[in-house]
C-alpha positions in Angstrom: 57.3 -0.9 -17.9 56.7 2.9 -18.1 58.0 3.8 -14.6 54.5 4.7 -13.3 53.8 4.1 -9.6 51.5 1.1 -9.5 49.6 2.6 -6.5 48.4 5.4 -8.8 46.8 3.1 -11.3 43.2 1.9 -11.2 41.8 -0.5 -13.8 38.3 0.1 -15.0 36.9 -2.6 -17.3 35.5 -2.0 -20.7 31.8 -2.7 -21.5 28.8 -2.1 -23.7 25.2 -0.9 -23.7 23.3 -4.0 -22.4 19.9 -2.4 -23.3 20.9 -1.9 -27.0 22.9 -5.1 -27.3 20.4 -7.5 -25.8 19.4 -11.1 -26.7 16.7 -11.4 -29.4 15.1 -14.4 -31.0 17.6 -15.5 -33.7 15.0 -16.4 -36.3 13.2 -13.1 -35.8 16.5 -11.3 -36.3 17.1 -13.2 -39.5 13.7 -12.4 -40.8 14.2 -8.7 -40.1 17.5 -8.8 -42.0 16.1 -10.9 -44.9 18.5 -13.8 -44.1 17.7 -17.4 -44.6 16.4 -19.2 -41.5 18.2 -22.4 -42.6 21.8 -23.3 -41.9 24.4 -22.0 -39.5 25.5 -18.4 -39.3 28.8 -17.1 -37.9 29.1 -13.3 -37.5 32.1 -11.0 -37.4 31.6 -7.3 -36.6 34.4 -4.7 -37.0 36.4 -2.4 -39.3 38.2 -4.5 -41.9 41.8 -4.0 -41.0 44.4 -6.8 -41.3 44.8 -7.1 -37.5 41.2 -8.1 -37.1 42.1 -11.5 -38.6 39.2 -11.9 -40.9 41.5 -13.6 -43.3 42.0 -16.4 -40.8 38.2 -16.7 -40.4 37.8 -17.1 -44.2 40.4 -19.9 -44.3 38.7 -21.5 -41.4 35.3 -21.3 -43.1 36.5 -23.5 -45.9 37.3 -26.2 -43.3 34.0 -25.6 -41.4 31.9 -26.1 -44.5 33.5 -29.5 -45.1 31.8 -30.7 -41.9 28.9 -28.2 -41.7 28.1 -27.4 -45.4 25.3 -25.0 -44.6 27.5 -22.6 -42.6 27.7 -19.0 -43.8 29.9 -16.1 -42.5 28.5 -12.6 -42.1 31.1 -9.9 -42.2 29.7 -6.7 -40.8 31.8 -3.6 -41.4 33.8 -1.9 -44.1 37.4 -1.1 -44.3 40.6 -1.0 -46.4 41.1 -4.8 -46.3 37.7 -5.7 -47.9 38.8 -6.1 -51.5 41.7 -8.4 -50.5 39.4 -10.5 -48.3 36.8 -10.9 -51.1 39.6 -12.0 -53.4 40.8 -14.4 -50.9 37.3 -15.9 -50.4 37.0 -16.3 -54.2 40.3 -18.1 -54.4 39.3 -20.5 -51.6 35.9 -21.2 -53.2 33.9 -19.8 -50.3 32.9 -16.4 -51.7 29.3 -17.5 -52.2 29.1 -18.5 -48.5 30.2 -15.1 -47.2 28.0 -12.0 -46.9 30.2 -8.9 -46.9 27.5 -6.7 -45.6 29.6 -3.5 -45.2 28.9 -0.8 -42.6 25.4 -0.9 -41.1 23.5 1.6 -38.9 24.3 1.2 -35.2 20.7 0.3 -34.4 20.8 -2.7 -36.7 24.1 -4.3 -35.4 22.3 -6.2 -32.6 20.2 -8.1 -35.1 23.3 -9.2 -37.1 24.8 -10.5 -33.9 21.6 -12.2 -32.7 21.1 -13.8 -36.0 24.3 -15.8 -35.5 24.8 -19.2 -34.0 28.2 -18.0 -32.8 30.4 -14.9 -33.3 34.1 -14.7 -34.0 37.0 -12.4 -33.1 40.0 -14.0 -34.9 42.6 -11.3 -34.0 46.1 -11.8 -35.4 48.9 -12.4 -32.9 50.4 -8.9 -33.5 47.1 -7.2 -32.5 48.8 -5.9 -29.3 47.2 -4.5 -26.2 43.6 -3.7 -26.8 40.2 -4.1 -25.3 38.0 -4.9 -28.3 34.4 -3.7 -27.8 33.0 -6.3 -30.2 33.5 -9.0 -27.5 31.4 -7.2 -25.0 28.7 -6.6 -27.7 28.7 -10.3 -28.6 28.4 -11.4 -25.0 25.6 -8.8 -24.2 23.5 -10.4 -27.0 24.0 -13.8 -25.5 26.1 -15.2 -28.3 28.9 -17.7 -27.7 32.2 -16.5 -29.1 35.4 -18.0 -30.6 38.3 -15.6 -30.2 42.0 -15.5 -30.6 43.7 -15.9 -27.2 45.8 -12.7 -27.3 47.1 -11.4 -24.0 44.8 -8.5 -23.6 41.6 -10.7 -23.4 42.9 -13.5 -21.2 40.9 -12.2 -18.3 37.8 -11.8 -20.3 38.0 -15.4 -21.6 38.4 -16.7 -18.0 35.8 -14.6 -16.3 33.0 -14.6 -18.9 32.7 -18.3 -19.4 31.4 -17.6 -22.9 34.5 -17.5 -25.1 36.3 -20.4 -26.7 40.0 -19.4 -26.9 42.1 -20.5 -29.9 45.7 -19.6 -30.8 45.8 -16.7 -33.2 46.6 -17.2 -36.9 45.6 -20.9 -36.8 42.6 -21.4 -39.2 42.4 -25.2 -38.5 42.0 -24.7 -34.8 39.6 -21.8 -35.3 37.5 -24.1 -37.6 37.6 -26.9 -35.0 36.3 -24.6 -32.3 33.6 -23.2 -34.5 32.4 -26.7 -35.5 32.4 -27.7 -31.9 30.0 -24.9 -31.1 27.8 -25.2 -34.2 27.2 -28.9 -33.5 26.3 -28.4 -29.8 23.2 -26.2 -29.3 23.1 -26.9 -25.6 26.6 -25.7 -25.1 25.9 -22.6 -27.2 22.9 -21.8 -25.1 24.8 -22.2 -21.8 27.7 -20.1 -23.0 25.4 -17.4 -24.3 23.5 -17.2 -21.0 26.8 -17.0 -19.1 28.1 -14.2 -21.3 24.9 -12.2 -20.8 25.1 -12.6 -17.0 28.7 -11.5 -17.1 27.8 -8.3 -18.8 24.9 -7.6 -16.5 27.1 -8.2 -13.5 29.3 -5.2 -14.1 30.0 -4.4 -17.7 27.2 -2.0 -18.7 28.3 1.6 -19.4 26.3 2.9 -16.5 28.1 0.6 -14.1 31.5 1.6 -15.5 30.6 5.3 -15.3 29.6 4.8 -11.6 33.0 3.1 -10.9 34.8 6.0 -12.4 32.7 8.5 -10.5 33.3 6.7 -7.2 37.1 6.9 -7.8 36.8 10.6 -8.6 34.7 11.2 -5.5 37.3 9.3 -3.4 40.0 11.6 -4.8 41.8 8.7 -6.5 41.6 10.3 -10.0 
């Protein structure tokens, strides 16, 4: 596309800190955060921009609660879209089922992820080429994920075995995928374990740094 010689390009995967983002007991995480130990929790982490697709997750939540009434959505992060999202939740009658937590200290993010039964990344179709770090953080914590199947994460979906792909901007399909996970604890556990293994196999920052260093030593970069 840009006229660059393909032989000069090397792809290094993205990743996370698997020591910081590590599996923890969900109920213990909920207790530390002062969250109820009852019901299902779905977590989103990220800056609240429109392209994150939280609006789709809110619309999906209304459908999820018709089948799993105890489900709550945790929205971790602040941003310019928060007021609109809160108004949307109010208009759909699900505001009381959503905790807009806002920005939290980095050291507390793993607890919010681990407190969840599953995590979501409902990117809009126009998100573009990106490598969202939240997916690697979710997987490192051993949480199953429902994510929009945008082109930039096709490989991650296939290789990790821990992400349920759904078309972007489709709240009913997102809801269906979420309900499927929430009602199947065995599947959640299997996917969560697969995601953690995927991160440990080559997506820790130290492994990625070593890959870059090896390329530099070989004179490739």
